TORVO-754872 format. One record per residue (C-alpha): residue number from 1; x, y, z. Coordinates in Angstrom, 2 decimals. Layout:
// TORVO-754872
k / u / v / w
NUM / X / Y / Z
...
This chain:
// TORVO-754872
k / u / v / w
1 / 111.33 / 121.42 / 114.48
2 / 108.57 / 120.70 / 112.00
3 / 107.62 / 117.17 / 111.11
4 / 109.24 / 116.12 / 107.82
5 / 107.14 / 114.99 / 104.90
6 / 107.98 / 111.88 / 102.89
7 / 109.27 / 113.97 / 99.98
8 / 111.59 / 115.81 / 102.37
9 / 112.82 / 112.49 / 103.77
10 / 113.87 / 111.21 / 100.36
11 / 116.03 / 114.31 / 99.82
12 / 117.83 / 114.02 / 103.18
13 / 121.30 / 112.55 / 103.55
14 / 121.60 / 109.20 / 105.30
15 / 123.32 / 110.78 / 108.34
16 / 120.49 / 113.29 / 108.71
17 / 117.94 / 110.49 / 108.49
18 / 119.73 / 108.62 / 111.29
19 / 119.48 / 111.72 / 113.49
20 / 115.81 / 112.12 / 112.62
21 / 115.25 / 108.45 / 113.53
22 / 116.81 / 109.00 / 116.97
23 / 114.71 / 112.14 / 117.53
24 / 111.52 / 110.26 / 116.64
25 / 112.45 / 107.32 / 118.91
26 / 112.84 / 109.76 / 121.81
27 / 109.47 / 111.39 / 121.10
28 / 107.82 / 107.98 / 120.79
29 / 109.29 / 106.79 / 124.10
30 / 108.18 / 109.99 / 125.83
31 / 104.60 / 109.33 / 124.71
32 / 104.29 / 112.57 / 122.75
33 / 101.67 / 111.87 / 120.03
34 / 102.71 / 108.20 / 119.74
35 / 100.58 / 107.26 / 116.72
36 / 101.78 / 110.21 / 114.64
37 / 105.45 / 109.70 / 115.49
38 / 105.24 / 105.92 / 115.03
39 / 103.95 / 106.38 / 111.48
40 / 106.63 / 108.94 / 110.64
41 / 109.27 / 106.65 / 112.17
42 / 108.15 / 103.81 / 109.87
43 / 108.55 / 106.14 / 106.89
44 / 112.03 / 107.21 / 108.04
45 / 113.09 / 103.59 / 108.56
46 / 111.80 / 102.68 / 105.09
47 / 113.74 / 105.50 / 103.44
48 / 116.90 / 104.58 / 105.40
49 / 116.57 / 100.93 / 104.32
50 / 116.03 / 101.93 / 100.69
51 / 119.02 / 104.29 / 100.69
52 / 121.29 / 101.67 / 102.28
53 / 120.31 / 99.07 / 99.67
54 / 120.70 / 101.56 / 96.84
55 / 124.15 / 102.67 / 98.05
56 / 125.25 / 99.03 / 98.48
57 / 124.35 / 98.27 / 94.86
58 / 125.95 / 101.46 / 93.59
59 / 129.32 / 100.75 / 95.22
């Protein structure tokens, strides 16, 4: 699977982002390109946090 870009992350559903987060955690723990996956994980977590806050206000 290719590494998602930030623009792609913003278009993903929250459930898909949660799966992507788990996949990145696994890669990070396995030591596979840790710096790259750590940075992407931070982006994913930021998008998840933003979407959760936005959905909470919209409800």
